[in-house]
C-alpha positions in Angstrom: 12.0 -10.2 12.3 12.5 -7.0 10.2 9.4 -5.3 8.9 9.6 -3.0 6.0 6.8 -0.6 4.9 6.4 -0.2 1.2 4.6 2.9 0.0 4.4 5.6 -2.7 2.0 8.0 -4.3 -0.5 6.7 -6.9 1.1 5.6 -10.1 4.6 5.4 -8.7 5.1 1.6 -9.3 4.2 0.2 -5.8 2.4 -2.9 -7.1 5.4 -3.7 -9.4 7.8 -3.3 -6.4 5.6 -5.6 -4.3 5.8 -8.3 -6.9 9.6 -7.9 -7.1 9.9 -8.3 -3.3 7.9 -11.6 -3.6 10.3 -12.7 -6.4 13.1 -12.0 -4.0 11.5 -14.4 -1.4 10.1 -11.7 0.8 6.5 -12.2 2.0 4.3 -9.1 1.4 1.0 -8.2 3.0 -1.0 -6.2 0.5 -3.4 -3.7 2.1 -5.2 -3.0 -1.2 -5.7 -6.8 -1.8 -7.2 -7.0 1.7 -9.6 -4.2 0.9 -10.7 -6.0 -2.3 -11.2 -9.2 -0.3 -13.3 -7.4 2.4 -15.5 -5.7 -0.2 -16.0 -9.0 -2.1 -16.4 -11.4 0.8 -17.2 -9.7 4.1 -21.0 -9.2 4.4 -20.6 -7.1 7.5 -18.4 -4.7 5.6 -20.9 -4.6 2.7 -23.8 -3.9 5.1 -21.8 -1.0 6.8 -20.9 0.4 3.4 -24.5 0.1 2.1 -25.8 1.9 5.3 -23.3 4.8 4.8 -23.4 4.9 1.0 -26.9 3.7 -0.1 -27.0 2.2 -3.6 -23.4 1.2 -4.0 -24.1 -2.4 -3.0 -26.0 -4.2 -5.8 -26.9 -7.9 -5.6 -24.6 -8.6 -2.6 -21.6 -7.0 -4.4 -20.0 -3.6 -3.9 -19.9 -1.6 -7.1 -16.4 -0.2 -6.8 -16.9 2.5 -9.4 -20.1 3.7 -7.7 -18.3 3.7 -4.3 -15.4 5.7 -5.8 -17.9 8.2 -7.1 -19.7 8.4 -3.7 -16.5 9.3 -1.9 -14.9 11.4 -4.7 -13.9 14.9 -3.5 -15.5 14.4 -0.1 -13.1 14.3 2.9 -16.0 13.3 5.3 -17.1 10.4 3.0 -13.5 9.2 2.5 -13.0 9.3 6.3 -16.2 7.3 6.9 -15.1 4.7 4.4 -11.7 4.4 6.0 -13.3 4.0 9.4 -15.1 0.9 8.1 -12.1 -0.6 6.3 -8.9 0.4 8.1 -9.4 -1.4 11.4 -10.0 -4.7 9.5 -7.0 -4.2 7.3 -4.9 -3.5 10.3 -6.1 -6.7 12.0 -5.3 -8.7 8.8 -1.7 -7.2 8.7 -1.2 -8.0 12.4 -2.3 -11.6 11.8 0.2 -11.7 8.9 3.0 -10.5 11.1 2.2 -12.9 13.9 2.2 -15.8 11.5 5.6 -14.9 10.1 7.0 -14.3 13.6 6.0 -17.9 14.5 7.5 -19.2 11.2 10.8 -17.4 12.0 10.8 -15.3 8.8 13.6 -12.8 8.8 12.2 -10.1 6.6 8.6 -9.1 5.6 7.0 -6.2 3.8 3.7 -4.3 4.6 2.5 -2.8 1.4 0.4 0.2 2.6 -0.6 3.0 0.1 -1.4 5.5 2.9 1.4 4.4 5.3 2.6 7.9 6.3 -0.9 9.3 6.2 -2.2 6.7 8.7 0.9 6.7 11.0 2.0 3.3 9.8 5.7 4.1 9.9 5.5 3.5 13.7 4.7 -0.2 13.0 7.7 -0.8 10.7 11.5 -0.9 11.1 12.1 1.1 7.8 10.2 2.5 4.9 10.8 2.0 1.2 9.2 4.7 -1.0 8.8 4.2 -4.8 9.0 7.3 -6.9 8.9 8.4 -10.5 8.9 11.7 -12.4 5.7 13.6 -12.2 5.0 13.3 -16.0 5.4 9.6 -15.9 3.2 9.3 -12.8 0.4 11.2 -14.5 0.7 9.2 -17.7 0.4 5.9 -15.8 -2.6 7.0 -13.7 -4.6 8.7 -16.5 -4.3 5.5 -18.5 -6.2 3.5 -15.9 -9.9 2.7 -16.5 -12.3 5.2 -15.0 -9.6 7.7 -14.3 -9.6 11.4 -15.3 -7.7 14.5 -14.4 -10.1 15.6 -11.7 -10.1 12.3 -9.9 -6.3 12.1 -10.2 -5.9 15.5 -8.6 -8.4 14.5 -5.8 -6.3 11.4 -5.0 -3.1 13.4 -4.9 -4.7 16.0 -2.6 -5.5 13.2 -0.1 -1.9 11.9 -0.1 1.3 13.2 1.3 3.4 14.7 -1.4 6.0 12.6 -3.1 8.7 15.0 -2.0 7.7 14.5 1.7 7.5 10.7 1.4 11.0 10.7 -0.1 12.3 12.8 2.8 10.8 10.5 5.4 11.8 7.2 3.9 14.9 5.1 4.7 15.0 3.9 1.1 13.9 5.6 -2.1 13.6 3.4 -5.2 13.3 5.2 -8.6 10.8 3.3 -10.8 11.2 5.5 -13.9 14.5 4.0 -15.0 13.2 0.6 -16.1 12.1 -2.6 -14.3 15.7 -4.0 -14.3 17.0 -1.0 -12.4 14.1 -1.1 -9.9 14.6 -4.8 -9.3 18.4 -4.5 -8.8 17.8 -1.6 -6.3 15.3 -3.7 -4.3 17.6 -6.7 -4.4 20.4 -4.6 -2.9 18.1 -3.4 -0.1 17.0 -7.0 0.7 20.6 -8.3 0.7 21.8 -5.4 2.9 18.9 -5.8 5.4 19.4 -9.6 5.6 23.1 -9.2 6.1 22.6 -6.7 8.9 20.0 -8.8 10.5 22.2 -11.9 10.4 25.1 -9.9 11.9 22.9 -8.6 14.8 21.6 -12.1 15.4 25.1 -13.5 15.7 26.0 -10.9 18.2 23.3 -12.0 20.7 
């Protein structure tokens, strides 16, 4: 089984690329969706977050905006939150991989926003980085609810630069040229990997 890592800085089009991989028949494990599920449904996670960030859990639910404010601009707070969430996200992704290994799936994708920052490239066979021009990235992000320039800059500061991600990736997909272009580029990547995997399988 070939495992691709999908990553990219905030606002670069990673969620759109993940949807396109699914359309192409490639199973995707979404780290962000796992975090949302943990915050919504795991009482142990909620308790740990409430202990570390008092007041962000209201009526058995995590106020995501309050949590974002609590960790905003603080390296220590962000690290503590990641220490609560990342091991559980990792466990969920490993379960996903085991399941598809058993099913005999040929190609899967791990969608991980902080793939390089957390050493996730060691867990995959290749990395796809989505990228767009800086002005487009900023426009996409600032349009999001609850986002402002200061928060955008803080998020960027916690991430590896787009330039460095592009340098370290096996595949770079430009998302600023329209969805049709992005889809065709991803389709070519999938076809090429499946063909190479098929050839290597036939050689054994």
